[in-house]
C-alpha positions in Angstrom: 45.2 78.5 80.8 42.5 81.6 82.0 43.6 84.9 81.7 42.4 85.1 85.6 44.8 82.2 86.1 48.1 83.7 84.9 47.2 87.3 86.2 47.1 85.6 89.9 50.2 83.8 88.1 51.5 87.2 87.2 51.0 89.0 90.6 52.4 86.0 92.6 55.7 85.9 90.8 56.7 89.6 91.6 55.3 89.9 95.0 57.5 87.0 96.0 60.3 88.8 93.9 60.4 92.0 96.5 59.9 89.4 99.1 63.1 88.5 98.4 64.8 91.8 97.5 62.6 93.7 100.4 65.2 93.7 103.4 68.7 93.9 100.4 67.9 98.0 100.5 104.7 106.0 102.1 110.3 107.3 99.2 110.3 105.3 102.8 109.8 106.6 105.9 110.2 106.3 109.1 108.6 107.3 112.5 111.5 109.9 113.3 113.1 112.1 110.2 116.4 111.4 109.4 119.5 113.1 106.6 118.1 111.1 103.5 120.9 109.6 101.4 120.8 110.8 97.7 120.5 107.4 96.5 118.0 106.3 99.2 114.4 106.4 100.3 113.5 109.2 101.9 112.3 109.2 105.9 109.1 111.5 107.0 107.6 111.6 110.2 104.4 112.1 110.7 102.7 115.9 110.6 99.6 116.6 108.6 99.0 118.3 105.4 96.0 120.6 105.8 96.3 121.4 101.5 94.5 117.9 101.5 91.5 119.0 103.8 90.0 121.7 100.8 90.0 119.2 98.0 85.7 118.4 97.9 87.1 115.3 95.5 88.3 113.3 99.0 85.6 112.9 99.8 84.4 109.3 98.3 81.4 110.3 97.2 82.1 112.9 93.8 81.2 111.2 90.5 77.3 109.2 89.8 76.8 106.7 92.0 76.6 102.7 90.1 72.8 101.8 89.2 71.6 99.7 90.8 71.4 96.0 89.8 68.7 94.3 87.7 66.6 92.0 89.9 67.6 88.4 88.7 64.2 87.3 90.2 61.6 90.1 88.5 59.2 88.3 86.3 59.8 87.2 82.3 56.6 89.3 80.1 55.2 84.9 80.7 54.6 85.8 84.4 57.4 83.3 84.9 60.5 83.8 87.0 64.0 84.7 85.4 66.9 82.0 86.8 68.9 83.9 88.8 72.5 84.8 87.8 74.8 82.6 88.2 77.8 83.5 91.4 81.1 83.6 90.0 82.8 80.8 92.4 86.1 81.5 91.8 87.7 84.9 93.5 89.6 87.2 92.1 93.8 86.1 91.7 95.6 89.2 93.4 97.6 90.5 91.1 101.5 90.2 91.2 103.7 92.1 92.4 107.7 92.7 92.2 109.8 91.7 95.4 110.6 95.3 97.5 114.2 96.8 97.9 115.8 95.4 101.2 115.5 97.7 103.6 113.1 99.9 102.1 111.2 101.7 105.2 108.0 102.2 106.3 107.0 104.8 104.9 108.1 106.1 100.9 107.9 109.5 100.6 110.3 109.0 97.2 112.3 106.4 95.7 116.2 106.0 94.6 117.2 109.0 93.1 119.8 107.7 91.1 117.6 105.9 88.7 115.1 107.8 86.3 112.0 106.1 87.2 109.3 108.4 89.0 105.7 107.1 90.1 102.9 109.1 89.8 100.4 108.0 92.1 96.1 109.3 92.2 92.8 109.9 94.2 91.3 107.1 93.4 88.0 108.5 93.9 85.5 111.0 91.2 83.1 111.1 88.1 84.4 107.3 86.9 84.7 108.8 82.8 87.6 111.3 83.9 89.3 108.1 86.1 89.0 106.3 82.8 90.1 108.8 80.5 93.4 109.1 82.9 93.6 105.3 83.0 93.6 105.7 78.5 96.4 108.6 78.1 98.7 106.8 81.0 98.2 103.5 78.5 98.3 104.6 75.3 101.6 106.1 76.1 102.8 103.1 78.2 103.1 104.7 81.8 101.7 103.1 85.0 100.5 104.0 87.6 98.9 103.9 91.0 95.4 104.1 92.0 95.1 104.8 96.2 91.8 104.2 96.0 89.0 105.4 99.2 87.1 103.0 99.2 83.2 104.3 100.1 84.1 104.9 96.2 84.6 101.1 95.2 80.9 100.7 96.7 79.7 103.5 94.3 81.8 102.1 91.3 82.9 98.7 91.5 84.6 97.9 87.8 87.1 100.3 88.3 88.8 98.2 90.0 89.8 95.7 87.8 89.6 98.4 84.9 92.8 99.4 87.1 94.9 96.4 87.7 93.8 95.2 84.1 95.3 98.4 82.7 98.8 97.2 84.2 98.3 99.8 87.0 98.0 98.8 90.7 95.7 99.9 93.7 96.6 101.1 96.9 94.4 101.8 99.9 93.6 105.7 100.6 90.6 104.6 103.7 87.4 104.4 103.4 85.9 107.7 104.1 88.7 109.9 103.6 87.9 111.7 106.8 90.9 113.1 109.3 92.2 110.1 110.1 95.5 111.5 112.2 92.4 113.0 114.8 90.6 109.9 114.8 91.5 107.4 117.9 92.6 104.2 117.6 90.5 101.4 116.6 88.9 104.3 114.6 91.4 104.9 112.4 92.3 101.0 112.5 88.1 100.6 110.8 88.4 103.4 108.7 92.1 101.5 106.8 89.8 97.7 107.1 86.8 98.5 105.6 88.7 99.3 102.6 91.0 96.6 102.0 87.5 94.9 102.9 86.2 96.0 99.7 89.6 96.0 97.9 90.2 91.9 99.0 87.0 91.0 97.5 87.1 92.9 94.7 90.4 91.9 93.3 91.5 89.0 95.8 94.4 91.3 97.6 94.1 93.9 100.0 97.5 95.7 98.6 101.1 96.3 99.2 100.1 100.2 100.3 98.2 102.3 102.5 98.4 106.1 102.3 96.4 108.8 105.0 93.7 110.9 104.2 93.9 114.2 104.7 97.5 114.4 105.9 100.6 113.8 103.5 102.2 111.8 106.0 101.0 108.9 108.3 101.6 109.1 112.1 103.7 106.4 114.3 99.5 106.2 115.6 98.1 105.7 112.1 101.6 103.4 110.4 100.4 101.1 113.6 96.7 100.2 112.6 97.7 100.6 108.9 100.1 98.1 110.2 97.5 95.7 112.2 95.3 95.0 108.6 97.8 93.7 106.9 100.7 97.4 105.3 103.9 97.3 106.4 104.6 100.2 104.4 103.1 103.6 104.1 103.0 105.7 100.4 103.2 109.4 100.7 104.8 111.8 97.8 107.5 114.1 97.7 106.1 116.7 94.6 102.4 118.0 95.3 101.1 120.2 92.6 98.2 120.6 94.4 95.8 119.5 90.9 92.8 119.4 93.2 92.7 123.6 93.4 91.8 123.2 89.9 94.6 124.8 87.9 94.6 125.6 84.4 96.2 122.5 82.6 99.3 123.9 81.4 100.1 126.0 85.5 99.5 122.0 86.2 102.1 120.1 84.0 104.5 123.6 84.6 103.8 122.3 88.3 104.5 119.3 88.3 107.7 119.1 85.7 109.4 121.8 87.8 109.0 119.5 91.5 109.3 116.2 89.6 112.8 114.2 89.4 114.4 110.5 89.9 112.7 108.8 92.3 109.6 111.3 92.8 106.6 110.3 94.0 103.7 112.1 92.8 100.1 113.2 94.0 97.5 113.2 91.6 93.2 113.4 91.5 91.3 111.2 89.1 88.6 113.2 89.9 89.9 116.6 88.2 89.5 117.5 84.6 92.6 119.5 84.9 94.3 116.4 85.4 93.1 114.5 82.3 93.7 117.8 80.1 97.2 118.3 81.9 98.5 114.7 81.3 99.5 114.0 78.0 101.6 117.4 77.6 103.1 115.7 81.8 104.5 112.6 80.1 105.3 113.9 77.1 107.5 115.4 79.5 109.1 113.6 82.0 110.2 111.5 78.6 112.0 114.5 77.5 113.3 114.7 80.9 114.0 110.9 80.3 111.9 109.9 83.2 110.2 106.8 83.5 106.9 106.5 84.8 106.5 103.2 87.3 103.7 101.9 89.4 104.8 102.2 93.6 106.6 98.6 93.7 108.1 99.2 90.6 109.9 102.1 91.9 110.8 100.9 95.1 111.3 97.0 93.3 
């Protein structure tokens, strides 16, 4: 084959590749407050928590975007197109979750106070290196976490969905863009929940069991209704908020958690903060010393 002929073939293959890719550019809660039974799951009304509107990591966009995938149609050095990468033909198997205890209410803010289990829940966003470091620390100490993931983060870091589940942790839905869902009209609120659910379904085979509203601690009746319409029977709130999104020193964060947590607690933490990574070993050691065991939210309510 002449040099001119090889040049024509290479040029044609590259044009073909460009043409092909050009268009691809809640203890449980109810709607009304009631006196909590110390041995039961807690019930809370829907209220807004202004503290959670100040955290820059809650927008789901913190951390570097995933690198663009290699174009399988890019020509090889010899001028021949590379065969297209094989697409997975089998959808991911959904995680197996324990059944919840009978009577688990619609919104969970804490679990049974008579038990020794607690749930450490994390806002899923931010630098994936920090997220991975948190998971590794928990796994080294036998702790299981619950990650309430932001859908836009999964768009940037899709590999984190399986990484979380493969470590024995649990995934839940924390809306697509982490906006103030309580202030949205119902159709927009439902779309925020549904978009994140679609990503969880595609990446893990399940939408997850839990939904947590964004920019608020408790869900309003409207938000709970939209969550149910998407497929979430239970909202996961929390009763311990150490405000790690304000980046306190690790020792202060440790003190806030251990001074507030007790049997059944659901603790709200965040993956996108170095202070949380630094504090987690001492937090886990303190929980163990107090006889408390970190489990997933589903295990807490089983």
